[in-house]
C-alpha positions in Angstrom: 104.1 89.5 114.2 105.4 86.9 112.0 106.9 85.0 114.3 103.6 84.9 116.6 101.2 83.5 113.9 103.6 81.4 111.5 106.0 79.5 113.9 105.6 78.5 117.1 108.1 78.2 119.6 108.6 74.9 121.4 108.0 75.7 125.6 111.4 73.9 126.8 113.2 75.7 124.3 116.2 75.5 124.1 116.5 72.0 123.6 120.4 71.8 122.9 123.1 73.4 125.0 126.6 73.3 126.2 125.4 70.9 128.6 125.4 68.7 126.1 129.1 68.2 125.2 131.6 68.0 128.0 134.0 70.3 126.5 131.3 72.0 125.1 131.5 76.1 125.6 128.4 76.3 122.8 126.6 74.1 120.7 124.3 76.0 117.5 124.1 76.2 113.9 123.6 72.3 113.3 121.7 69.8 111.0 119.1 66.9 111.7 117.6 64.4 109.8 115.1 61.9 110.5 117.0 58.8 110.3 115.4 55.4 110.8 112.7 55.1 113.4 114.3 58.5 115.3 116.5 61.1 113.8 120.5 61.8 113.5 122.3 64.9 113.5 125.8 66.6 112.8 126.3 69.5 115.4 128.3 72.2 115.3 130.3 72.5 119.0 132.7 75.2 119.6 134.9 73.7 122.5 136.2 75.4 125.2 139.4 76.2 123.5 137.4 78.0 121.1 138.1 75.5 118.1 134.6 74.9 116.0 134.4 70.9 115.3 131.2 68.6 114.5 130.1 65.8 116.1 127.1 63.1 115.8 123.9 63.1 117.5 121.1 60.6 117.7 117.5 61.4 118.9 114.5 59.6 119.2 112.3 62.6 119.5 114.4 65.0 117.7 113.9 67.2 121.0 115.7 65.4 123.6 119.5 64.9 122.2 122.8 62.7 122.9 125.6 64.0 121.5 128.7 61.9 121.0 131.4 63.8 122.8 134.3 62.8 120.0 134.3 64.8 116.9 132.9 63.8 113.7 135.8 62.0 111.7 136.3 61.3 108.0 137.3 58.8 105.5 139.3 61.0 102.6 138.4 60.3 98.7 141.9 62.4 98.1 145.3 63.0 99.9 144.9 66.4 98.9 142.2 67.4 100.9 143.0 69.4 104.3 141.8 68.8 107.6 140.7 72.5 108.9 141.2 73.5 112.8 137.8 74.8 112.2 134.9 73.5 110.3 131.4 74.8 111.1 127.3 75.4 110.1 126.5 72.2 108.4 123.7 71.4 106.8 122.6 67.8 105.7 120.3 66.2 102.7 119.0 62.8 102.0 119.0 61.7 98.4 117.5 57.7 98.4 119.8 56.2 100.9 122.8 58.8 101.1 123.1 61.8 103.1 124.7 64.7 102.0 126.2 67.3 104.3 128.2 70.3 103.4 129.7 72.4 106.3 132.2 75.7 106.3 135.8 75.5 107.0 138.1 78.0 108.3 141.5 78.8 106.7 144.1 81.7 105.7 142.6 82.1 102.5 139.0 82.4 103.8 136.5 80.4 104.1 135.3 77.6 102.2 132.7 74.8 101.0 133.2 71.2 102.3 131.5 67.9 101.1 130.9 64.3 102.6 128.7 62.0 102.7 127.5 59.4 105.3 124.7 56.1 104.7 124.8 55.5 108.6 126.0 58.4 110.5 128.7 56.2 111.4 130.8 56.2 108.4 131.8 59.2 106.7 133.5 59.5 102.9 134.9 63.5 102.2 134.3 64.4 99.0 136.2 67.1 96.7 135.7 70.3 97.9 132.7 71.9 95.3 133.5 75.6 95.5 136.8 77.4 95.7 137.3 79.9 98.5 135.8 82.4 100.0 132.1 80.6 100.3 130.6 80.3 103.8 126.9 78.8 103.3 125.9 75.9 100.9 123.2 73.0 100.6 122.0 70.5 98.5 119.1 69.9 97.1 117.1 66.9 97.8 116.9 65.9 94.2 118.3 66.1 90.8 116.9 68.4 88.7 117.1 68.0 85.3 119.3 65.0 86.0 121.9 67.0 87.9 122.4 68.0 91.5 121.8 71.0 92.6 122.7 73.5 95.0 122.7 76.9 96.8 125.3 78.3 98.0 126.7 82.4 99.2 130.3 83.6 98.0 131.8 85.2 101.3 135.6 87.0 101.8 138.0 86.5 104.3 136.2 88.3 107.0 132.7 88.3 108.3 131.4 89.5 105.2 129.3 92.8 105.2 127.8 91.6 101.6 126.1 88.8 100.3 124.0 87.3 97.3 122.8 83.6 96.8 123.6 81.8 93.9 122.3 78.2 92.2 124.7 75.6 90.8 124.7 71.9 89.2 126.7 69.5 88.9 126.5 65.9 86.9 129.0 64.0 89.6 129.0 66.4 93.1 132.9 67.3 91.6 132.8 69.3 88.7 130.0 72.6 89.7 128.9 75.2 87.3 126.0 77.3 85.6 125.9 79.9 88.8 122.7 81.6 88.8 122.2 84.2 90.7 119.0 84.1 93.2 118.6 86.6 95.2 120.9 89.0 97.3 120.0 91.7 100.1 116.8 93.7 100.1 115.9 96.1 102.4 115.1 96.3 106.3 115.7 92.8 107.9 118.2 91.5 105.1 119.3 94.6 103.8 123.6 93.6 104.8 123.6 90.1 103.7 121.3 86.5 103.3 122.4 82.8 102.8 120.3 79.8 102.5 119.3 77.7 105.5 117.7 74.5 105.5 117.6 71.9 102.2 114.8 73.9 99.9 111.4 71.7 100.6 109.5 70.2 98.0 106.0 72.1 97.8 103.4 72.2 94.8 104.1 75.9 95.0 107.7 75.7 94.7 111.2 74.8 96.3 110.0 76.0 99.7 113.1 78.1 101.1 114.4 79.1 104.7 116.9 81.5 104.4 118.9 83.8 107.0 118.5 87.8 106.4 120.8 90.0 108.3 120.9 94.0 109.1 123.0 96.0 110.7 122.3 98.1 113.5 124.5 99.9 115.9 124.7 96.6 118.1 126.5 95.2 115.2 124.4 92.0 112.8 121.2 90.9 113.7 120.2 87.2 112.1 116.4 86.9 111.0 114.7 84.1 109.2 112.9 84.2 106.3 111.0 82.3 103.6 110.7 82.2 99.8 109.0 80.0 97.2 112.0 79.0 93.5 110.4 77.7 90.3 110.6 74.4 90.9 112.5 73.7 87.3 114.4 76.6 87.4 115.2 77.4 91.0 117.0 80.5 90.4 113.7 82.1 89.0 112.1 83.5 92.6 108.4 83.5 92.9 108.0 85.3 96.0 110.2 86.4 99.0 109.4 87.5 102.3 109.2 91.3 102.9 108.5 90.2 106.6 110.4 87.9 108.5 109.2 84.9 109.8 111.5 84.2 113.0 113.6 86.6 114.5 115.2 87.0 117.5 112.9 88.2 120.5 112.9 85.6 123.6 116.0 85.9 126.0 117.8 83.0 124.6 117.9 84.5 121.3 118.9 87.8 122.1 121.8 87.5 125.1 124.8 84.8 124.0 128.1 84.5 122.0 126.7 86.7 119.3 123.6 88.4 120.6 120.2 88.6 118.2 121.0 85.6 116.2 118.4 83.5 114.6 120.2 81.1 112.1 117.4 78.5 110.8 120.1 75.5 109.6 117.7 72.4 109.5 114.1 71.5 108.9 112.0 68.2 109.2 108.7 67.9 107.5 106.0 65.5 108.7 102.9 65.8 106.9 101.8 69.5 106.7 103.9 70.4 110.2 107.8 71.7 109.4 110.1 71.3 112.7 113.1 74.0 112.4 115.8 74.1 114.1 118.2 76.8 114.4 121.0 78.7 116.2 120.2 80.9 119.1 123.1 83.9 119.6 125.9 81.6 118.4 125.4 79.6 121.7 122.2 77.2 121.9 119.6 75.4 119.8 115.9 75.7 119.9 112.9 74.8 117.6 110.0 76.5 116.4 106.8 74.5 114.5 104.7 75.9 111.5 102.2 74.3 109.3 103.8 73.8 106.0 100.5 74.9 104.4 100.4 78.1 106.3 104.1 78.9 105.8 103.4 79.0 101.8 100.5 81.1 102.7 102.5 83.4 104.7 105.4 84.1 102.0 102.8 84.3 99.0 100.7 87.2 100.8 103.8 89.0 102.4 105.9 88.8 99.7 107.8 91.7 97.9 106.0 93.1 94.8 106.9 91.1 92.0 
């Protein structure tokens, strides 16, 4: 099985549960990066009033976390930016000495993407929203491509989207986004309902390594899996390889049982040498990690890909 040979789950999973924050109902689908001599993260905390908010966390080893019980606050660059009651599913990307993070806001007009920057995880500056509603997933590439910022995003609708294709877009200034290229969409089996970008793409000699989520619909609702793809380095909307077999699927009790059962939701990845540590949400309830070698992951994607 792919989830037995490519990714190895940490024996101490889950690493973050609701016990980490006093008012938490659940903590999942969060973003983690290397910072200084340790790690920093932005965590999705669903509180006991079931409001979704974002909290900052710190760790020395990436496994044991100290999460601020107070929600993250931001300086706004424009007065017309609205503070939504529900903020969730953050992604983080570092470019130079700046960390860019995106997240999803809930609104009456449907979900939409927010964008902010930080350098120290203490002061956050909110920028213009990069995309119009409705859109549920967005991640920034870790460097400019052909002189422009780049992103992957997944348009949505006002509900829990029963469809979903991924697109690539660019911007000269983080405000004006365009050149929306189709990347790929649902395709058979575990990814037949919808797909969406996960952690920030990882640059390798074989192409941009993208870990994404795929969803299929069963008689028990939506089931979420993690898949992998390699995208062209210069034109990332061109798919070189894409797994027909999933990389990680819900099989452990903490992935099967929770507020939303049967969910593996990849949201961030740390690469150190040839080791990739994947952070993923489990059943919309907690956070776990699994490790893989980048070289083996690239090889698996190439050999378990759809025919080209």
